[in-house]
N, C-alpha and C positions, 0 to 999 in steps of 0.2 A: 693554761700551763706554759703556752708560749711566752704572756707578757710577764710572767713572773721569773722566766730565764733572762730575758733583757733587761727587766729590771735589777735581777744580782749580777748580771755583767756589768751594768753601769755602776753601780756600787762599788764593786772592786777596782773598778778602773779609778773611781774617782777618789778612794780611801789612800793610795799611794800618794796622790797628788796634793792632798791636804797635809799629810805628813811630811812633805819633801820641803815645803816652805820652811817650818822654823829651823829645821836642823840645817839648812843651807844658810838661812840667819844668824844661829848661834856659830854657826862655824867660823862664820866670816868677820864677828867681832872678836873671836879668841886668836885667831890665824895672826900672826904677826911677823913682820920680816919681809924679807925679800922674797919670798916662795908664795906670799899671799896676794889674793886676786884683786886685780886693779878694783879702786872704788865702783866705775862704771860698768861691771860685769851684773852687779846682783839685781839693776832695773832689766836687763834683758832675760833672766831667768825669769822673773818675775811675769814677763809680758807673755813667755812663752807655754805659761800654766794656763790663762784663761784661754787662750788659742786651741789648746788639745781638750779643755771643757766645753767650747762649742762644737769641736767635730764631733765629739761624743755623745753630745745631745742632738745633733744633726743625724747622726748615725741611729740612736734609738726612735727618733720620730719617724723616719723612713722603715724601720723595720715594722713601728705601730701601724703607720699605714698599710705597707704587705700583709701585715695580718690581719688588720682589719678587711681588705680588700677578699682575701682568701675566704674569711668567714662569710662574707655576704655571697660570694660567689657561689660557697657550698649551699647556703640558702636558697638562693635561685636554682641551681641543680636540682636540690632538694623539690623546690614547689614545681617545677616543671615536669620531674619525674612523677611527682602523686598526681598532675594534672593531666598527663599524659595516661597516665593509671585509669584515674575517672572515667579520660575519655574514650578510653578502650573499653573498659566494662558498660559503656553508654551506646557502643554503635552496633547497630542491628545488621546483619549480613542475611542477604536475601540471594537466592540461585533462582535463575533464569534462564531466557534465551534470546540471544538478539533477532529484530527484525524490519525491516524497513517500512518507512512511515507512509511512502506510498508504493503501493503494488496492486498492479493488473493480473489477474487469472486467467490461462489460456484454456480455453475449453473445448474439446474436439465436438464440431459443429452439427445441429441438428437439422435432420434433411427433410424438408418441408414436404418432397416430392414423395414417392413411392418408400416404401420402409426398408430402411437399411440398418443390419445388426451392427457390423463393426466397418470402421473406415480404416487402410492401409496406409502407414507414414510412408510416404517417400521420400521427403526431405526434411532433415533437423538441424534446428543450430544447436550445436553443443551445448552443456550447462558451462556457465561462465562467461559465456560471448555477451563482448559489449555490442549492444546495437541501439541503434537509433530509431526514430519515431518513423513508421513506413516501412523499415525493412523487414523482407520476408525473412520469418522464423521457422517455419513449418509448413509443409505442402502434404496433402493427401491424393490419395491415386483417384481420378477423375475419370476415367476413361469410360465407366460404365455411364456415369452422367452425360457424358460428351455422346455418347451415342444413345443413350434415349432423348437426347435433346434432338440430335438430326432426325430420329426416327418419328420423333414428334413434329419436328418442324416438316416433314414431308406428308404425314396424317392432317397437318393442318392446312397444308395447300390443298389437298385434295378434296377436304369439306370445305375448303374456301372456293374452289371452283364449281363443286356442285350446286354449294349456296347459289354462287352467281346465275347459274345454267337453270337453278329451279326459279328463281325469280323471274330470269329473262321469259320460261315460258310460260310463268304466271300472267306477265304481263300481255304475251300474245293470246293465252287463252281467254283472257279477260277482253281484249279489242274484239275477237272473235264471237263471244258471248255477246256482247254488246251490240255488234253489226248483226245477229240474230235477231235479237230482240227487237233491234229498229226496224227490221224488215216483218217481223211479225205483228208488231203496231204498226206497220203500212197497210199490210194484210188486213188486218183487223177494219182499219179506218174505209177501205175500198167495198168491205163486206158490209159495213154500215151504210156505205153510202147503196150500196143496189138494195137492200133491205127497204130502203125508203122509196123506193120504185115496185113497191110489190104489187101495188094495185093497178100497174100498166102491165104486168108480168102475166104471162099464163101461171095456171096451179102448178106444173111441173117444177117452170124458171124460179116460183116464188119458194119452193120448197127447198130447191137447191142455193138459191140465197142465204135461205135463211141456215142451212146446214154448212156454208162455209163462213157464215158469221160467228156460226158456235165454234167450228172449229178453228177460227182464227183466235178467239177467245182462249180457248183450250190449248192453245199452243204459245200463245203469249204469257197464261199462266204458268203454263210448266217452263218456259225460259226463263221467268223470273225466278220461280222455285228452285230451279236445278242453277241459276247463275249464283245465289247465296251459299248453295250446298258446295259449288266447285270451289269459290273464294275460301270458304271455310277450310275444305281440303289441302287445298293450296298452300294457305299461310300455313296451316299445321305442318305439312311436309316440308317447307322450309323454316319454320321453328325448329322442327327437330335436326335440320341439316346445321342451322345455326348454335345449337347448343353443343353439336358434337365438334362445330369448328372451334366454339369459343373453349369446349374442354378440352381439346389440344393443344390448344395456343395456351391455356394455364398452365398443363404439363410442361410443354416445351419452354415457357418462362422459368417454372420452378427449376428445370433441370438446368438451365443457364443459373440461374442465380444462385442452385446449388455447386455446382462446379465452380462459380466464383467464391463460396467459401471455401472449398477445398485449398485456397491459399490464407493464410493467416499472415497478417503483418504486425511486428509490433506496435503497440498503442501509445509507447512513451519510451523515453530515452531509459536506457536502462542495462541490468546484468539478468541474462537467460537463467533461470534456477528450474531444473526439472523435480517434478514431484513423484514420491513413491507410489505407485499405483500397482493393483492386483491386475497381473498381465499374464495370459498363458499357463494360469497355477499356480504361480510365486508373484513374490514381492519384487518390484524393481523399477527402473527407471525406463520410458521411453526410449526406443531405438528405431532407427530406420529400418523398415520393413515390418514392424509391429504392426496389430490391429490393436485398435483403439473404440471403446463404444462411444457413443454418438453421448456426449451432456456430460462425460470424466473431465476433471480439470486434472490436465498433465503435466502443466509448465507454469511459471509465472514469470513476470516481466517485472524487476523490483529496481528502484532507484536508490542506489548505494548514499547518494550524496544526505540524506537526512535518516538517521538510524535511530532505534529505541529498543529498551529492553522491558520485556514483558515476564515478569515473575508473579507468585502467590506468597500470599499473608495469610496465616492463620487469625481467629476471629480476636484473639489476646493481642496483637501485633497491631493489628490494624486501626486499633483506637488511638495509637501513639504518633499515627501517622497524620499527614495532612499535606495536600497541595502545596508545592514550590521548595519542598525541602531539598538541599542539596546533597550529592552523593556523589562516591567514587565508585568508577565501573572498573573491575577486571575482567579480561576474558584468559578463562581457561588454557586455550590454544598457544596465546601470545602473552607469557607473563609479564614480559618489559612493556607493554602496553597500557595506560591508564588514560581514563576520559572522567571527566568532569559530567555530573548530569543532575536531572531535576526530575521530582516526582511531578508527573503530569496528568495522570489518572487515576483513579480508583473507581473498582467497580462497585455500584451500591447494592448489589444482591449477590451472595456470596453462593458457592455450592459445597458439595459435600466433600470432606477432607478424604486424602486417601486411606487412611487405616481407620477411620472412624466415622460414621454417618453422621453422630452427634458434634463434632467438630465442623465449622464451616472456615472455608478458605476463599479469599477474594484475590482477584488478577487487580494487578498495580502494574501500572507503565511508568518507565522513567524514560525523560531525554537523553540523549548524547550528543556532547558539545565536541565540536570536530569532528574529522574524518580522517581514515586511513586506509588504504589499497585493501589491507589485511582485512579490514572490518567487514564484515559479509552475514547475512541473515542465517540463522539457524547455528550459530554459535554458542555455546554455554558461556555463561556471563555470571560474576557475582556481585553483587551490588552492596557497598556499605554505605549505609545512613545513619545520621547520628536523630532518632525521635525526636516528638517535640513531647513538652510534659505536660500535665494535666491540662492547664491553661493555654495549650498551642503554641508556646513558645520551643523553639528548637534547644536541645539539651545540649549537654556538652559545657565546656568551662565557660 
């Protein structure tokens, strides 16, 4: 329509110009006298007409170019709008929560010594505290363990002394018994020499020599028998003392090790995150003065330098995803923050859905590019990803 309007204007302007030239020419031929124009005025008028026509032609060309550019721009905008509409329809939005790639769980220590039901927290780093590797983050009451350590240390020292005394007594008794055996052997040798002179002795002296020989043999045999029994009894008594001594030492060392476990230091550089646990009849975070059962994970130390988002995808959409797809990540708590991401992991086995056991859901993990001080674990997040087509190619224009 605009082209027709421009052409109409050009024709209207060109018409009067074409009719002007004959009128001016005939007028110049019929006019005579002093009032007529000089002969050289006609060339000037004829030169003005081509100039006007050229200007109109240039104006027409400019208008045509402007109209053409406007039409092309409208087509491009229309194409962009349709492309954006197709892309918006293809985007898959997933909801999940942020988590740290590197996380260390802090568990209430297990006591290796005597059974202890709960541990009392005496010192605790508040949630959100930035810590370095080796910093003290939690401490439990260890007075009972230190008292047990000191008691067992004294008991160990007592049994160690008794064991040393028993060993020294056994050495002395062994030496005395060996000396008695040597005397008995000497008496037996003497009796054997006396019995050899029985032919020279009277009948009474011969009987006495025979009795002395038998008595020396019996004494030596008895000393040899009791010597072994005494050694076995002494070794048993010493062994019992050694067992009691070693047991006291073991309990003492356990108490010392357990007392060292009452102080927990940060395993990595990161931020302290307190878990919500069941304590004192309700759910809540651990505070100083609370009692925590052994083996309960009540704290985490997370490294915020590398974060990711864990989401859940249903069994229909999981077939449209593949590793490496790019994504855009939004945080509900901070709408102005926007991160780029990438699909890193997909669970090979699904779990039952939230609304039906027949529908399966799969865990999917997206990495987050970049970092921000406000990017913390357990923040709700939305992930926009363009699924791939059936051939594994990413969707969208």
